[in-house]
mmCIF entry with sequence, helices, sheets and N, C-alpha, C, O atoms, coordinates in Angstrom:
data_MODEL
# 
_entry.id   MODEL 
# 
_entity.id                         1 
_entity.type                       polymer 
_entity.pdbx_number_of_molecules   1 
# 
_entity_poly.entity_id                      1 
_entity_poly.type                           'polypeptide(L)' 
_entity_poly.nstd_linkage                   no 
_entity_poly.nstd_monomer                   no 
_entity_poly.pdbx_seq_one_letter_code       TKKEQADMGKLKKSVRGLVVVHPMTALGREMGLQEMTGFSKTAF 
_entity_poly.pdbx_seq_one_letter_code_can   TKKEQADMGKLKKSVRGLVVVHPMTALGREMGLQEMTGFSKTAF 
_entity_poly.pdbx_strand_id                 A 
# 
loop_
_entity_poly_seq.entity_id 
_entity_poly_seq.num 
_entity_poly_seq.mon_id 
_entity_poly_seq.hetero 
1 1  THR n 
1 2  LYS n 
1 3  LYS n 
1 4  GLU n 
1 5  GLN n 
1 6  ALA n 
1 7  ASP n 
1 8  MET n 
1 9  GLY n 
1 10 LYS n 
1 11 LEU n 
1 12 LYS n 
1 13 LYS n 
1 14 SER n 
1 15 VAL n 
1 16 ARG n 
1 17 GLY n 
1 18 LEU n 
1 19 VAL n 
1 20 VAL n 
1 21 VAL n 
1 22 HIS n 
1 23 PRO n 
1 24 MET n 
1 25 THR n 
1 26 ALA n 
1 27 LEU n 
1 28 GLY n 
1 29 ARG n 
1 30 GLU n 
1 31 MET n 
1 32 GLY n 
1 33 LEU n 
1 34 GLN n 
1 35 GLU n 
1 36 MET n 
1 37 THR n 
1 38 GLY n 
1 39 PHE n 
1 40 SER n 
1 41 LYS n 
1 42 THR n 
1 43 ALA n 
1 44 PHE n 
# 
_struct_asym.id          A 
_struct_asym.entity_id   1 
# 
loop_
_struct_conf.conf_type_id 
_struct_conf.id 
_struct_conf.pdbx_PDB_helix_id 
_struct_conf.beg_label_comp_id 
_struct_conf.beg_label_asym_id 
_struct_conf.beg_label_seq_id 
_struct_conf.pdbx_beg_PDB_ins_code 
_struct_conf.end_label_comp_id 
_struct_conf.end_label_asym_id 
_struct_conf.end_label_seq_id 
_struct_conf.pdbx_end_PDB_ins_code 
_struct_conf.beg_auth_comp_id 
_struct_conf.beg_auth_asym_id 
_struct_conf.beg_auth_seq_id 
_struct_conf.end_auth_comp_id 
_struct_conf.end_auth_asym_id 
_struct_conf.end_auth_seq_id 
_struct_conf.pdbx_PDB_helix_class 
_struct_conf.details 
_struct_conf.pdbx_PDB_helix_length 
HELX_P HELX_P1 AA1 LYS A 2  ? SER A 14 ? LYS A 2  SER A 14 1 ? 13 
HELX_P HELX_P2 AA2 ALA A 26 ? GLU A 30 ? ALA A 26 GLU A 30 1 ? 5  
# 
_struct_conf_type.id          HELX_P 
_struct_conf_type.criteria    ? 
_struct_conf_type.reference   ? 
# 
_struct_sheet.id               AA1 
_struct_sheet.type             ? 
_struct_sheet.number_strands   2 
_struct_sheet.details          ? 
# 
_struct_sheet_order.sheet_id     AA1 
_struct_sheet_order.range_id_1   1 
_struct_sheet_order.range_id_2   2 
_struct_sheet_order.offset       ? 
_struct_sheet_order.sense        anti-parallel 
# 
loop_
_struct_sheet_range.sheet_id 
_struct_sheet_range.id 
_struct_sheet_range.beg_label_comp_id 
_struct_sheet_range.beg_label_asym_id 
_struct_sheet_range.beg_label_seq_id 
_struct_sheet_range.pdbx_beg_PDB_ins_code 
_struct_sheet_range.end_label_comp_id 
_struct_sheet_range.end_label_asym_id 
_struct_sheet_range.end_label_seq_id 
_struct_sheet_range.pdbx_end_PDB_ins_code 
_struct_sheet_range.beg_auth_comp_id 
_struct_sheet_range.beg_auth_asym_id 
_struct_sheet_range.beg_auth_seq_id 
_struct_sheet_range.end_auth_comp_id 
_struct_sheet_range.end_auth_asym_id 
_struct_sheet_range.end_auth_seq_id 
AA1 1 LEU A 18 ? VAL A 21 ? LEU A 18 VAL A 21 
AA1 2 THR A 37 ? SER A 40 ? THR A 37 SER A 40 
# 
loop_
_atom_site.group_PDB 
_atom_site.id 
_atom_site.type_symbol 
_atom_site.label_atom_id 
_atom_site.label_alt_id 
_atom_site.label_comp_id 
_atom_site.label_asym_id 
_atom_site.label_entity_id 
_atom_site.label_seq_id 
_atom_site.pdbx_PDB_ins_code 
_atom_site.Cartn_x 
_atom_site.Cartn_y 
_atom_site.Cartn_z 
_atom_site.occupancy 
_atom_site.B_iso_or_equiv 
_atom_site.pdbx_formal_charge 
_atom_site.auth_seq_id 
_atom_site.auth_comp_id 
_atom_site.auth_asym_id 
_atom_site.auth_atom_id 
_atom_site.pdbx_PDB_model_num 
ATOM 1   N N  . THR A 1 1  ? -12.235 5.174   0.067   1.00 0.00 ? 1  THR A N  1 
ATOM 2   C CA . THR A 1 1  ? -13.566 4.712   -0.149  1.00 0.00 ? 1  THR A CA 1 
ATOM 3   C C  . THR A 1 1  ? -13.697 3.182   0.131   1.00 0.00 ? 1  THR A C  1 
ATOM 4   O O  . THR A 1 1  ? -12.708 2.470   0.302   1.00 0.00 ? 1  THR A O  1 
ATOM 5   N N  . LYS A 1 2  ? -14.870 2.762   0.166   1.00 0.00 ? 2  LYS A N  1 
ATOM 6   C CA . LYS A 1 2  ? -15.073 1.276   0.390   1.00 0.00 ? 2  LYS A CA 1 
ATOM 7   C C  . LYS A 1 2  ? -14.487 0.435   -0.736  1.00 0.00 ? 2  LYS A C  1 
ATOM 8   O O  . LYS A 1 2  ? -13.866 -0.607  -0.525  1.00 0.00 ? 2  LYS A O  1 
ATOM 9   N N  . LYS A 1 3  ? -14.721 0.951   -1.959  1.00 0.00 ? 3  LYS A N  1 
ATOM 10  C CA . LYS A 1 3  ? -14.180 0.248   -3.155  1.00 0.00 ? 3  LYS A CA 1 
ATOM 11  C C  . LYS A 1 3  ? -12.756 0.130   -3.078  1.00 0.00 ? 3  LYS A C  1 
ATOM 12  O O  . LYS A 1 3  ? -12.200 -0.953  -3.263  1.00 0.00 ? 3  LYS A O  1 
ATOM 13  N N  . GLU A 1 4  ? -12.085 1.271   -2.792  1.00 0.00 ? 4  GLU A N  1 
ATOM 14  C CA . GLU A 1 4  ? -10.619 1.207   -2.642  1.00 0.00 ? 4  GLU A CA 1 
ATOM 15  C C  . GLU A 1 4  ? -10.147 0.252   -1.649  1.00 0.00 ? 4  GLU A C  1 
ATOM 16  O O  . GLU A 1 4  ? -9.222  -0.513  -1.920  1.00 0.00 ? 4  GLU A O  1 
ATOM 17  N N  . GLN A 1 5  ? -10.754 0.250   -0.462  1.00 0.00 ? 5  GLN A N  1 
ATOM 18  C CA . GLN A 1 5  ? -10.443 -0.662  0.590   1.00 0.00 ? 5  GLN A CA 1 
ATOM 19  C C  . GLN A 1 5  ? -10.583 -2.161  0.204   1.00 0.00 ? 5  GLN A C  1 
ATOM 20  O O  . GLN A 1 5  ? -9.823  -3.030  0.630   1.00 0.00 ? 5  GLN A O  1 
ATOM 21  N N  . ALA A 1 6  ? -11.651 -2.392  -0.664  1.00 0.00 ? 6  ALA A N  1 
ATOM 22  C CA . ALA A 1 6  ? -11.872 -3.759  -1.107  1.00 0.00 ? 6  ALA A CA 1 
ATOM 23  C C  . ALA A 1 6  ? -10.801 -4.078  -2.137  1.00 0.00 ? 6  ALA A C  1 
ATOM 24  O O  . ALA A 1 6  ? -10.400 -5.239  -2.212  1.00 0.00 ? 6  ALA A O  1 
ATOM 25  N N  . ASP A 1 7  ? -10.312 -3.153  -2.926  1.00 0.00 ? 7  ASP A N  1 
ATOM 26  C CA . ASP A 1 7  ? -9.287  -3.401  -3.846  1.00 0.00 ? 7  ASP A CA 1 
ATOM 27  C C  . ASP A 1 7  ? -7.971  -3.607  -3.202  1.00 0.00 ? 7  ASP A C  1 
ATOM 28  O O  . ASP A 1 7  ? -7.154  -4.393  -3.681  1.00 0.00 ? 7  ASP A O  1 
ATOM 29  N N  . MET A 1 8  ? -7.730  -2.889  -2.075  1.00 0.00 ? 8  MET A N  1 
ATOM 30  C CA . MET A 1 8  ? -6.544  -3.097  -1.287  1.00 0.00 ? 8  MET A CA 1 
ATOM 31  C C  . MET A 1 8  ? -6.519  -4.456  -0.690  1.00 0.00 ? 8  MET A C  1 
ATOM 32  O O  . MET A 1 8  ? -5.465  -5.089  -0.629  1.00 0.00 ? 8  MET A O  1 
ATOM 33  N N  . GLY A 1 9  ? -7.615  -4.913  -0.259  1.00 0.00 ? 9  GLY A N  1 
ATOM 34  C CA . GLY A 1 9  ? -7.733  -6.282  0.331   1.00 0.00 ? 9  GLY A CA 1 
ATOM 35  C C  . GLY A 1 9  ? -7.419  -7.330  -0.700  1.00 0.00 ? 9  GLY A C  1 
ATOM 36  O O  . GLY A 1 9  ? -6.684  -8.288  -0.458  1.00 0.00 ? 9  GLY A O  1 
ATOM 37  N N  . LYS A 1 10 ? -8.008  -7.114  -1.869  1.00 0.00 ? 10 LYS A N  1 
ATOM 38  C CA . LYS A 1 10 ? -7.736  -8.037  -2.982  1.00 0.00 ? 10 LYS A CA 1 
ATOM 39  C C  . LYS A 1 10 ? -6.220  -8.044  -3.329  1.00 0.00 ? 10 LYS A C  1 
ATOM 40  O O  . LYS A 1 10 ? -5.614  -9.082  -3.593  1.00 0.00 ? 10 LYS A O  1 
ATOM 41  N N  . LEU A 1 11 ? -5.668  -6.839  -3.310  1.00 0.00 ? 11 LEU A N  1 
ATOM 42  C CA . LEU A 1 11 ? -4.260  -6.651  -3.768  1.00 0.00 ? 11 LEU A CA 1 
ATOM 43  C C  . LEU A 1 11 ? -3.440  -7.326  -2.700  1.00 0.00 ? 11 LEU A C  1 
ATOM 44  O O  . LEU A 1 11 ? -2.498  -8.038  -3.049  1.00 0.00 ? 11 LEU A O  1 
ATOM 45  N N  . LYS A 1 12 ? -3.710  -7.166  -1.491  1.00 0.00 ? 12 LYS A N  1 
ATOM 46  C CA . LYS A 1 12 ? -2.847  -7.782  -0.387  1.00 0.00 ? 12 LYS A CA 1 
ATOM 47  C C  . LYS A 1 12 ? -2.929  -9.282  -0.484  1.00 0.00 ? 12 LYS A C  1 
ATOM 48  O O  . LYS A 1 12 ? -1.943  -9.978  -0.243  1.00 0.00 ? 12 LYS A O  1 
ATOM 49  N N  . LYS A 1 13 ? -4.082  -9.786  -0.833  1.00 0.00 ? 13 LYS A N  1 
ATOM 50  C CA . LYS A 1 13 ? -4.245  -11.214 -0.872  1.00 0.00 ? 13 LYS A CA 1 
ATOM 51  C C  . LYS A 1 13 ? -3.484  -11.780 -2.111  1.00 0.00 ? 13 LYS A C  1 
ATOM 52  O O  . LYS A 1 13 ? -2.829  -12.821 -2.041  1.00 0.00 ? 13 LYS A O  1 
ATOM 53  N N  . SER A 1 14 ? -3.604  -11.050 -3.232  1.00 0.00 ? 14 SER A N  1 
ATOM 54  C CA . SER A 1 14 ? -3.023  -11.575 -4.480  1.00 0.00 ? 14 SER A CA 1 
ATOM 55  C C  . SER A 1 14 ? -1.476  -11.348 -4.491  1.00 0.00 ? 14 SER A C  1 
ATOM 56  O O  . SER A 1 14 ? -0.740  -12.118 -5.109  1.00 0.00 ? 14 SER A O  1 
ATOM 57  N N  . VAL A 1 15 ? -0.997  -10.267 -3.788  1.00 0.00 ? 15 VAL A N  1 
ATOM 58  C CA . VAL A 1 15 ? 0.464   -10.112 -3.719  1.00 0.00 ? 15 VAL A CA 1 
ATOM 59  C C  . VAL A 1 15 ? 0.943   -10.366 -2.356  1.00 0.00 ? 15 VAL A C  1 
ATOM 60  O O  . VAL A 1 15 ? 0.851   -9.482  -1.504  1.00 0.00 ? 15 VAL A O  1 
ATOM 61  N N  . ARG A 1 16 ? 1.450   -11.520 -2.092  1.00 0.00 ? 16 ARG A N  1 
ATOM 62  C CA . ARG A 1 16 ? 1.868   -11.908 -0.787  1.00 0.00 ? 16 ARG A CA 1 
ATOM 63  C C  . ARG A 1 16 ? 3.183   -11.062 -0.359  1.00 0.00 ? 16 ARG A C  1 
ATOM 64  O O  . ARG A 1 16 ? 4.110   -10.858 -1.143  1.00 0.00 ? 16 ARG A O  1 
ATOM 65  N N  . GLY A 1 17 ? 3.159   -10.635 0.857   1.00 0.00 ? 17 GLY A N  1 
ATOM 66  C CA . GLY A 1 17 ? 4.305   -9.820  1.290   1.00 0.00 ? 17 GLY A CA 1 
ATOM 67  C C  . GLY A 1 17 ? 4.255   -8.347  0.844   1.00 0.00 ? 17 GLY A C  1 
ATOM 68  O O  . GLY A 1 17 ? 5.233   -7.602  0.921   1.00 0.00 ? 17 GLY A O  1 
ATOM 69  N N  . LEU A 1 18 ? 3.014   -7.966  0.357   1.00 0.00 ? 18 LEU A N  1 
ATOM 70  C CA . LEU A 1 18 ? 2.879   -6.553  -0.061  1.00 0.00 ? 18 LEU A CA 1 
ATOM 71  C C  . LEU A 1 18 ? 2.896   -5.677  1.134   1.00 0.00 ? 18 LEU A C  1 
ATOM 72  O O  . LEU A 1 18 ? 2.259   -5.980  2.143   1.00 0.00 ? 18 LEU A O  1 
ATOM 73  N N  . VAL A 1 19 ? 3.634   -4.558  1.046   1.00 0.00 ? 19 VAL A N  1 
ATOM 74  C CA . VAL A 1 19 ? 3.669   -3.612  2.081   1.00 0.00 ? 19 VAL A CA 1 
ATOM 75  C C  . VAL A 1 19 ? 3.006   -2.291  1.532   1.00 0.00 ? 19 VAL A C  1 
ATOM 76  O O  . VAL A 1 19 ? 3.499   -1.629  0.619   1.00 0.00 ? 19 VAL A O  1 
ATOM 77  N N  . VAL A 1 20 ? 1.878   -1.992  2.163   1.00 0.00 ? 20 VAL A N  1 
ATOM 78  C CA . VAL A 1 20 ? 1.156   -0.767  1.699   1.00 0.00 ? 20 VAL A CA 1 
ATOM 79  C C  . VAL A 1 20 ? 1.672   0.383   2.576   1.00 0.00 ? 20 VAL A C  1 
ATOM 80  O O  . VAL A 1 20 ? 1.644   0.360   3.806   1.00 0.00 ? 20 VAL A O  1 
ATOM 81  N N  . VAL A 1 21 ? 2.158   1.415   1.809   1.00 0.00 ? 21 VAL A N  1 
ATOM 82  C CA . VAL A 1 21 ? 2.627   2.614   2.600   1.00 0.00 ? 21 VAL A CA 1 
ATOM 83  C C  . VAL A 1 21 ? 1.650   3.711   2.455   1.00 0.00 ? 21 VAL A C  1 
ATOM 84  O O  . VAL A 1 21 ? 1.406   4.161   1.336   1.00 0.00 ? 21 VAL A O  1 
ATOM 85  N N  . HIS A 1 22 ? 1.064   4.178   3.535   1.00 0.00 ? 22 HIS A N  1 
ATOM 86  C CA . HIS A 1 22 ? 0.096   5.236   3.479   1.00 0.00 ? 22 HIS A CA 1 
ATOM 87  C C  . HIS A 1 22 ? 0.832   6.594   3.797   1.00 0.00 ? 22 HIS A C  1 
ATOM 88  O O  . HIS A 1 22 ? 1.607   6.621   4.754   1.00 0.00 ? 22 HIS A O  1 
ATOM 89  N N  . PRO A 1 23 ? 0.635   7.648   3.084   1.00 0.00 ? 23 PRO A N  1 
ATOM 90  C CA . PRO A 1 23 ? 1.267   8.888   3.373   1.00 0.00 ? 23 PRO A CA 1 
ATOM 91  C C  . PRO A 1 23 ? 1.037   9.492   4.716   1.00 0.00 ? 23 PRO A C  1 
ATOM 92  O O  . PRO A 1 23 ? 1.819   10.315  5.193   1.00 0.00 ? 23 PRO A O  1 
ATOM 93  N N  . MET A 1 24 ? -0.132  9.046   5.377   1.00 0.00 ? 24 MET A N  1 
ATOM 94  C CA . MET A 1 24 ? -0.466  9.600   6.655   1.00 0.00 ? 24 MET A CA 1 
ATOM 95  C C  . MET A 1 24 ? 0.402   8.996   7.778   1.00 0.00 ? 24 MET A C  1 
ATOM 96  O O  . MET A 1 24 ? 0.514   9.563   8.865   1.00 0.00 ? 24 MET A O  1 
ATOM 97  N N  . THR A 1 25 ? 0.976   7.905   7.504   1.00 0.00 ? 25 THR A N  1 
ATOM 98  C CA . THR A 1 25 ? 1.773   7.182   8.550   1.00 0.00 ? 25 THR A CA 1 
ATOM 99  C C  . THR A 1 25 ? 3.103   7.834   8.629   1.00 0.00 ? 25 THR A C  1 
ATOM 100 O O  . THR A 1 25 ? 3.515   8.572   7.734   1.00 0.00 ? 25 THR A O  1 
ATOM 101 N N  . ALA A 1 26 ? 3.798   7.548   9.748   1.00 0.00 ? 26 ALA A N  1 
ATOM 102 C CA . ALA A 1 26 ? 5.131   8.129   9.976   1.00 0.00 ? 26 ALA A CA 1 
ATOM 103 C C  . ALA A 1 26 ? 6.111   7.691   8.832   1.00 0.00 ? 26 ALA A C  1 
ATOM 104 O O  . ALA A 1 26 ? 6.924   8.489   8.365   1.00 0.00 ? 26 ALA A O  1 
ATOM 105 N N  . LEU A 1 27 ? 6.004   6.389   8.394   1.00 0.00 ? 27 LEU A N  1 
ATOM 106 C CA . LEU A 1 27 ? 6.850   5.981   7.322   1.00 0.00 ? 27 LEU A CA 1 
ATOM 107 C C  . LEU A 1 27 ? 6.555   6.726   6.031   1.00 0.00 ? 27 LEU A C  1 
ATOM 108 O O  . LEU A 1 27 ? 7.457   7.105   5.285   1.00 0.00 ? 27 LEU A O  1 
ATOM 109 N N  . GLY A 1 28 ? 5.255   6.926   5.789   1.00 0.00 ? 28 GLY A N  1 
ATOM 110 C CA . GLY A 1 28 ? 4.910   7.636   4.522   1.00 0.00 ? 28 GLY A CA 1 
ATOM 111 C C  . GLY A 1 28 ? 5.457   9.056   4.572   1.00 0.00 ? 28 GLY A C  1 
ATOM 112 O O  . GLY A 1 28 ? 6.005   9.526   3.575   1.00 0.00 ? 28 GLY A O  1 
ATOM 113 N N  . ARG A 1 29 ? 5.327   9.770   5.718   1.00 0.00 ? 29 ARG A N  1 
ATOM 114 C CA . ARG A 1 29 ? 5.901   11.041  5.805   1.00 0.00 ? 29 ARG A CA 1 
ATOM 115 C C  . ARG A 1 29 ? 7.411   11.097  5.671   1.00 0.00 ? 29 ARG A C  1 
ATOM 116 O O  . ARG A 1 29 ? 8.005   12.017  5.107   1.00 0.00 ? 29 ARG A O  1 
ATOM 117 N N  . GLU A 1 30 ? 7.976   10.062  6.222   1.00 0.00 ? 30 GLU A N  1 
ATOM 118 C CA . GLU A 1 30 ? 9.458   9.979   6.197   1.00 0.00 ? 30 GLU A CA 1 
ATOM 119 C C  . GLU A 1 30 ? 9.934   9.837   4.723   1.00 0.00 ? 30 GLU A C  1 
ATOM 120 O O  . GLU A 1 30 ? 10.967  10.393  4.351   1.00 0.00 ? 30 GLU A O  1 
ATOM 121 N N  . MET A 1 31 ? 9.197   9.113   3.921   1.00 0.00 ? 31 MET A N  1 
ATOM 122 C CA . MET A 1 31 ? 9.549   8.935   2.543   1.00 0.00 ? 31 MET A CA 1 
ATOM 123 C C  . MET A 1 31 ? 8.996   10.110  1.649   1.00 0.00 ? 31 MET A C  1 
ATOM 124 O O  . MET A 1 31 ? 9.195   10.155  0.435   1.00 0.00 ? 31 MET A O  1 
ATOM 125 N N  . GLY A 1 32 ? 8.323   11.004  2.314   1.00 0.00 ? 32 GLY A N  1 
ATOM 126 C CA . GLY A 1 32 ? 7.892   12.246  1.570   1.00 0.00 ? 32 GLY A CA 1 
ATOM 127 C C  . GLY A 1 32 ? 6.777   11.891  0.523   1.00 0.00 ? 32 GLY A C  1 
ATOM 128 O O  . GLY A 1 32 ? 6.718   12.504  -0.543  1.00 0.00 ? 32 GLY A O  1 
ATOM 129 N N  . LEU A 1 33 ? 5.922   10.922  0.833   1.00 0.00 ? 33 LEU A N  1 
ATOM 130 C CA . LEU A 1 33 ? 4.929   10.510  -0.109  1.00 0.00 ? 33 LEU A CA 1 
ATOM 131 C C  . LEU A 1 33 ? 3.769   11.535  -0.221  1.00 0.00 ? 33 LEU A C  1 
ATOM 132 O O  . LEU A 1 33 ? 3.388   12.133  0.785   1.00 0.00 ? 33 LEU A O  1 
ATOM 133 N N  . GLN A 1 34 ? 3.235   11.733  -1.372  1.00 0.00 ? 34 GLN A N  1 
ATOM 134 C CA . GLN A 1 34 ? 2.097   12.593  -1.561  1.00 0.00 ? 34 GLN A CA 1 
ATOM 135 C C  . GLN A 1 34 ? 0.860   11.819  -1.769  1.00 0.00 ? 34 GLN A C  1 
ATOM 136 O O  . GLN A 1 34 ? -0.234  12.349  -1.574  1.00 0.00 ? 34 GLN A O  1 
ATOM 137 N N  . GLU A 1 35 ? 0.980   10.500  -2.184  1.00 0.00 ? 35 GLU A N  1 
ATOM 138 C CA . GLU A 1 35 ? -0.201  9.707   -2.344  1.00 0.00 ? 35 GLU A CA 1 
ATOM 139 C C  . GLU A 1 35 ? 0.047   8.321   -1.791  1.00 0.00 ? 35 GLU A C  1 
ATOM 140 O O  . GLU A 1 35 ? 1.145   8.004   -1.333  1.00 0.00 ? 35 GLU A O  1 
ATOM 141 N N  . MET A 1 36 ? -0.927  7.550   -1.835  1.00 0.00 ? 36 MET A N  1 
ATOM 142 C CA . MET A 1 36 ? -0.833  6.200   -1.289  1.00 0.00 ? 36 MET A CA 1 
ATOM 143 C C  . MET A 1 36 ? -0.088  5.348   -2.289  1.00 0.00 ? 36 MET A C  1 
ATOM 144 O O  . MET A 1 36 ? -0.338  5.454   -3.490  1.00 0.00 ? 36 MET A O  1 
ATOM 145 N N  . THR A 1 37 ? 0.836   4.491   -1.821  1.00 0.00 ? 37 THR A N  1 
ATOM 146 C CA . THR A 1 37 ? 1.632   3.647   -2.623  1.00 0.00 ? 37 THR A CA 1 
ATOM 147 C C  . THR A 1 37 ? 1.915   2.390   -1.898  1.00 0.00 ? 37 THR A C  1 
ATOM 148 O O  . THR A 1 37 ? 1.502   2.244   -0.747  1.00 0.00 ? 37 THR A O  1 
ATOM 149 N N  . GLY A 1 38 ? 2.614   1.448   -2.521  1.00 0.00 ? 38 GLY A N  1 
ATOM 150 C CA . GLY A 1 38 ? 2.953   0.162   -1.896  1.00 0.00 ? 38 GLY A CA 1 
ATOM 151 C C  . GLY A 1 38 ? 4.124   -0.399  -2.573  1.00 0.00 ? 38 GLY A C  1 
ATOM 152 O O  . GLY A 1 38 ? 4.439   -0.012  -3.698  1.00 0.00 ? 38 GLY A O  1 
ATOM 153 N N  . PHE A 1 39 ? 4.801   -1.321  -1.919  1.00 0.00 ? 39 PHE A N  1 
ATOM 154 C CA . PHE A 1 39 ? 5.892   -2.072  -2.562  1.00 0.00 ? 39 PHE A CA 1 
ATOM 155 C C  . PHE A 1 39 ? 5.914   -3.481  -1.997  1.00 0.00 ? 39 PHE A C  1 
ATOM 156 O O  . PHE A 1 39 ? 5.364   -3.749  -0.929  1.00 0.00 ? 39 PHE A O  1 
ATOM 157 N N  . SER A 1 40 ? 6.552   -4.366  -2.724  1.00 0.00 ? 40 SER A N  1 
ATOM 158 C CA . SER A 1 40 ? 6.587   -5.755  -2.410  1.00 0.00 ? 40 SER A CA 1 
ATOM 159 C C  . SER A 1 40 ? 7.922   -6.302  -2.708  1.00 0.00 ? 40 SER A C  1 
ATOM 160 O O  . SER A 1 40 ? 8.612   -5.835  -3.615  1.00 0.00 ? 40 SER A O  1 
ATOM 161 N N  . LYS A 1 41 ? 8.316   -7.323  -1.931  1.00 0.00 ? 41 LYS A N  1 
ATOM 162 C CA . LYS A 1 41 ? 9.617   -8.000  -2.167  1.00 0.00 ? 41 LYS A CA 1 
ATOM 163 C C  . LYS A 1 41 ? 9.603   -8.784  -3.484  1.00 0.00 ? 41 LYS A C  1 
ATOM 164 O O  . LYS A 1 41 ? 10.617  -8.997  -4.148  1.00 0.00 ? 41 LYS A O  1 
ATOM 165 N N  . THR A 1 42 ? 8.305   -9.218  -3.822  1.00 0.00 ? 42 THR A N  1 
ATOM 166 C CA . THR A 1 42 ? 8.157   -10.000 -4.983  1.00 0.00 ? 42 THR A CA 1 
ATOM 167 C C  . THR A 1 42 ? 7.636   -9.041  -6.204  1.00 0.00 ? 42 THR A C  1 
ATOM 168 O O  . THR A 1 42 ? 7.022   -7.994  -5.999  1.00 0.00 ? 42 THR A O  1 
ATOM 169 N N  . ALA A 1 43 ? 7.937   -9.496  -7.380  1.00 0.00 ? 43 ALA A N  1 
ATOM 170 C CA . ALA A 1 43 ? 7.465   -8.705  -8.503  1.00 0.00 ? 43 ALA A CA 1 
ATOM 171 C C  . ALA A 1 43 ? 5.901   -8.874  -8.647  1.00 0.00 ? 43 ALA A C  1 
ATOM 172 O O  . ALA A 1 43 ? 5.344   -9.921  -8.317  1.00 0.00 ? 43 ALA A O  1 
ATOM 173 N N  . PHE A 1 44 ? 5.262   -7.842  -9.129  1.00 0.00 ? 44 PHE A N  1 
ATOM 174 C CA . PHE A 1 44 ? 3.802   -7.964  -9.283  1.00 0.00 ? 44 PHE A CA 1 
ATOM 175 C C  . PHE A 1 44 ? 3.451   -8.862  -10.484 1.00 0.00 ? 44 PHE A C  1 
ATOM 176 O O  . PHE A 1 44 ? 2.274   -9.080  -10.769 1.00 0.00 ? 44 PHE A O  1 
# 
């Protein structure tokens, strides 16, 4: 949704180096993800 996308944008800006992994991508499928997730080198 638009709200989710806006939140993702804020999250990416607030957490530098954040990698968002979407289950529809090859990486997401490789990791066997069922939902959208993300990880970052730095602590949140």
